[in-house]
C-alpha positions as CSV (number, residue, x, y, z in Angstrom):
1,X,171.6,-70.1,-52.3
2,X,170.4,-67.9,-49.3
3,X,173.9,-67.5,-48.0
4,X,175.0,-66.4,-51.5
5,X,172.2,-63.8,-51.5
6,X,173.1,-62.5,-48.1
7,X,176.7,-62.0,-49.2
8,X,175.6,-60.2,-52.4
9,X,173.4,-58.0,-50.2
10,X,176.2,-57.2,-47.9
11,X,178.6,-56.4,-50.7
12,X,175.9,-54.1,-52.5
13,X,175.4,-52.2,-49.2
14,X,179.2,-51.6,-48.8
15,X,179.6,-50.5,-52.4
16,X,176.7,-48.1,-52.4
17,X,177.8,-46.6,-49.1
18,X,181.1,-46.2,-50.2
19,X,179.9,-44.3,-53.3
20,X,177.7,-42.1,-51.1
21,X,180.6,-41.3,-48.6
22,X,182.8,-40.4,-51.5
23,X,180.3,-38.1,-53.1
24,X,178.6,-36.6,-50.2
25,X,179.3,-33.0,-49.0
26,X,179.8,-31.6,-45.6
27,X,176.9,-29.5,-44.6
28,X,176.9,-26.3,-42.5
29,X,174.3,-26.0,-39.6
30,X,171.4,-23.6,-40.8
31,X,168.0,-22.7,-39.4
32,X,165.6,-25.6,-40.4
33,X,162.8,-25.3,-42.8
34,X,160.0,-27.5,-43.6
35,X,159.3,-28.8,-47.1
36,X,156.7,-31.3,-48.6
37,X,157.5,-33.5,-51.4
38,X,155.1,-35.6,-53.4
39,X,156.6,-39.1,-54.5
40,X,155.4,-41.0,-57.5
41,X,156.8,-44.6,-57.1
42,X,158.1,-45.0,-53.5
43,X,156.4,-45.3,-50.1
44,X,157.5,-42.7,-47.5
45,X,158.7,-45.4,-45.0
46,X,161.2,-46.8,-47.5
47,X,162.4,-43.2,-48.9
48,X,163.0,-41.9,-45.3
49,X,165.3,-44.9,-44.7
50,X,167.2,-44.4,-48.0
51,X,167.5,-40.6,-47.4
52,X,169.0,-41.0,-43.9
53,X,171.7,-43.1,-45.6
54,X,172.5,-40.9,-48.6
55,X,172.0,-37.3,-47.1
56,X,174.1,-36.5,-44.1
57,X,172.5,-35.1,-41.0
58,X,175.2,-33.1,-39.2
59,X,172.9,-31.4,-36.9
60,X,171.1,-34.4,-36.0
61,X,167.8,-32.3,-35.9
62,X,166.2,-33.6,-39.2
63,X,162.7,-34.7,-38.9
64,X,160.9,-36.8,-41.6
65,X,157.4,-38.0,-41.7
66,X,154.2,-38.4,-43.8
67,X,152.3,-41.3,-45.3
68,X,151.9,-43.0,-48.5
69,X,153.5,-40.8,-51.2
70,X,153.3,-37.6,-49.2
71,X,156.8,-36.9,-47.5
72,X,157.5,-34.0,-45.2
73,X,160.9,-33.1,-44.1
74,X,162.3,-30.5,-41.7
75,X,166.0,-29.8,-42.3
76,X,168.6,-27.0,-43.0
77,X,168.0,-25.4,-46.4
78,X,171.1,-26.8,-48.0
79,X,170.1,-30.5,-47.0
80,X,166.5,-29.7,-48.5
81,X,168.3,-28.7,-51.8
82,X,170.3,-31.9,-51.8
83,X,167.2,-33.9,-51.1
84,X,165.1,-32.3,-53.7
85,X,167.9,-32.8,-56.1
86,X,168.3,-36.5,-55.5
87,X,164.7,-37.5,-55.0
88,X,163.7,-37.9,-58.7
89,X,166.8,-40.2,-59.1
90,X,165.7,-42.4,-56.2
91,X,161.9,-42.3,-56.7
92,X,161.8,-44.7,-59.5
93,X,159.7,-47.9,-60.0
94,X,161.2,-51.2,-58.6
95,X,160.4,-55.0,-59.0
96,X,161.8,-55.6,-55.6
97,X,159.3,-56.7,-53.0
98,X,161.5,-57.1,-49.8
99,X,161.8,-53.7,-47.8
100,X,165.6,-53.9,-47.3
101,X,166.2,-54.5,-51.0
102,X,164.0,-51.6,-52.0
103,X,165.9,-49.4,-49.7
104,X,169.3,-50.7,-51.1
105,X,168.2,-50.2,-54.7
106,X,167.3,-46.6,-53.9
107,X,170.6,-46.0,-52.1
108,X,172.4,-47.7,-55.1
109,X,170.8,-45.3,-57.7
110,X,171.9,-42.4,-55.5
111,X,175.4,-43.4,-55.1
112,X,175.9,-44.1,-58.9
113,X,174.4,-40.9,-59.8
114,X,176.4,-38.8,-57.5
115,X,179.5,-40.7,-58.4
116,X,178.9,-40.1,-62.0
117,X,177.9,-36.5,-61.5
118,X,181.1,-35.7,-59.7
119,X,183.2,-37.3,-62.3
120,X,181.5,-35.2,-65.0
121,X,182.1,-32.1,-63.2
122,X,185.7,-32.8,-62.5
123,X,186.1,-33.6,-66.3
124,X,184.4,-30.4,-67.1
125,X,186.6,-28.5,-64.8
126,X,189.9,-30.0,-66.4
127,X,188.7,-29.3,-69.9
128,X,187.5,-25.7,-69.4
129,X,189.8,-24.2,-66.8
130,X,193.0,-22.5,-68.4
131,X,196.3,-23.2,-66.8
132,X,196.8,-21.4,-63.5
133,X,193.3,-20.5,-63.2
134,X,191.4,-21.1,-59.9
135,X,189.4,-24.2,-59.9
136,X,185.7,-23.8,-58.8
137,X,184.3,-26.1,-56.2
138,X,182.1,-29.1,-57.6
139,X,178.5,-28.3,-58.1
140,X,175.7,-30.9,-57.7
141,X,174.1,-30.9,-61.0
142,X,170.7,-32.5,-62.1
143,X,168.4,-32.1,-64.9
144,X,165.5,-31.8,-62.3
145,X,165.0,-28.6,-60.5
146,X,161.4,-27.8,-60.0
147,X,161.4,-25.8,-56.8
148,X,161.9,-22.3,-55.6
149,X,164.5,-22.1,-52.6
150,X,162.4,-19.4,-51.0
151,X,159.0,-21.4,-50.9
152,X,158.0,-23.2,-47.6
153,X,156.2,-25.9,-49.7
154,X,157.5,-27.5,-52.8
155,X,157.3,-30.6,-54.9
156,X,160.1,-32.1,-57.0
157,X,158.0,-32.5,-59.9
158,X,157.2,-29.4,-61.9
159,X,153.7,-30.4,-63.0
160,X,152.5,-30.6,-59.4
161,X,154.1,-27.4,-58.2
162,X,151.2,-25.1,-59.1
163,X,148.5,-27.3,-57.4
164,X,150.7,-27.6,-54.4
165,X,151.2,-24.0,-53.8
166,X,147.5,-23.3,-54.1
167,X,146.8,-25.6,-51.2
168,X,147.0,-24.5,-47.6
169,X,150.4,-24.8,-46.1
170,X,150.0,-27.2,-43.5
171,X,151.6,-30.4,-42.1
172,X,149.4,-33.1,-41.1
173,X,150.8,-35.4,-38.4
174,X,150.2,-38.8,-40.1
175,X,151.6,-42.1,-38.9
176,X,154.5,-43.5,-40.8
177,X,154.3,-47.3,-41.9
178,X,156.9,-49.2,-39.9
179,X,158.9,-52.2,-41.3
180,X,156.6,-55.5,-40.7
181,X,159.9,-57.2,-39.9
182,X,160.4,-54.8,-37.0
183,X,157.0,-55.3,-35.3
184,X,157.0,-57.4,-32.2
185,X,153.6,-59.0,-31.1
186,X,153.1,-58.2,-27.4
187,X,149.7,-59.6,-26.8
188,X,146.3,-60.6,-28.3
189,X,143.0,-59.8,-26.3
190,X,139.4,-60.5,-27.0
191,X,137.2,-57.9,-25.3
192,X,134.2,-59.3,-27.0
193,X,133.4,-62.6,-28.4
194,X,134.8,-63.0,-31.8
195,X,136.4,-59.6,-31.7
196,X,140.3,-59.8,-31.1
197,X,142.8,-57.0,-30.6
198,X,146.4,-57.3,-31.0
199,X,149.1,-55.1,-29.3
200,X,152.3,-54.7,-31.2
201,X,155.5,-52.4,-31.1
202,X,158.3,-51.1,-33.3
203,X,160.8,-48.4,-32.8
204,X,159.4,-47.3,-29.5
205,X,155.9,-46.9,-31.0
206,X,152.9,-48.9,-30.1
207,X,150.5,-50.3,-32.8
208,X,147.0,-52.0,-32.5
209,X,145.7,-54.4,-35.1
210,X,141.9,-54.3,-34.8
211,X,138.9,-54.0,-37.2
212,X,140.7,-55.1,-40.1
213,X,143.4,-52.4,-40.0
214,X,146.6,-51.2,-38.2
215,X,146.5,-48.3,-35.9
216,X,149.3,-46.3,-34.5
217,X,148.9,-45.5,-30.7
218,X,145.3,-46.9,-31.2
219,X,144.2,-43.6,-32.9
220,X,145.6,-43.0,-36.4
221,X,144.7,-45.7,-39.0
222,X,147.8,-46.4,-41.4
223,X,146.7,-46.4,-45.0
224,X,146.9,-49.3,-47.3
225,X,147.5,-51.9,-44.4
226,X,144.8,-54.6,-43.5
227,X,145.0,-56.9,-40.5
228,X,143.7,-60.3,-39.4
229,X,143.9,-61.1,-35.7
230,X,144.0,-64.8,-34.9
231,X,144.4,-66.7,-31.6
232,X,148.2,-66.8,-31.5
233,X,149.4,-64.7,-34.4
234,X,148.4,-61.6,-36.6
235,X,148.5,-61.4,-40.5
236,X,149.3,-58.2,-42.0
237,X,149.0,-57.0,-45.5
238,X,150.7,-53.9,-46.7
239,X,150.8,-51.8,-49.9
240,X,152.7,-54.6,-51.7
241,X,149.9,-57.0,-51.1
242,X,152.1,-59.5,-49.5
243,X,150.6,-61.4,-46.4
244,X,153.1,-61.3,-43.4
245,X,152.7,-63.3,-40.4
246,X,153.6,-61.8,-37.0
247,X,154.0,-64.1,-34.1
248,X,155.1,-64.2,-30.6
249,X,158.8,-64.2,-30.3
250,X,160.4,-66.5,-27.8
251,X,162.4,-65.0,-24.8
252,X,164.4,-68.3,-24.4
């Protein structure tokens, strides 16, 4: 059964990436701008992974960060427009609990939407264009457009735009929740009797589990994460409320 699920997962990944590659546009390099987005259903850590698959990054200079439902992206304006257009499609409630399945589901929604959108545009061009008339380029169309392209701060939800624009335009350097499956337990220390500290790493970043929480670089506490440090392993509980056991990995 597990082998069957793994095969289905791989087939779904290939299908969704095919749709994205078929429907994605080629972007020109522009001066990067920074935008803020407020998500409703998806955590930033999952959304950033899905966006990097769905939206091309030709300059290699895209920066994404934030925490919880607050997403901050620095990218060219054309990519920002594409991101703001597709976010409401991807940011939908899910019943999945495994991180890779959550990301795949969002990528699948985006791929199907872009594919259907492209088919609708092509059909409209065929029905409306007279014989011999030049055919306009496809336009990425969506029913959600709650932003002003000249604003440096925006939300993909119209009801929140007014409140967001009244706030100071600032970016808080908040830690991003890593995938628990990527965390590697490096060591467990006991500086005081009954008080343990665990050192972990993931993606080149160091994390410490202490005082019932998880900290990035031992400074910034990650929201919605609790920890329990035992003698030979660490138990972490994330926003999904599922306990995950992090143990030492053998080097043999």
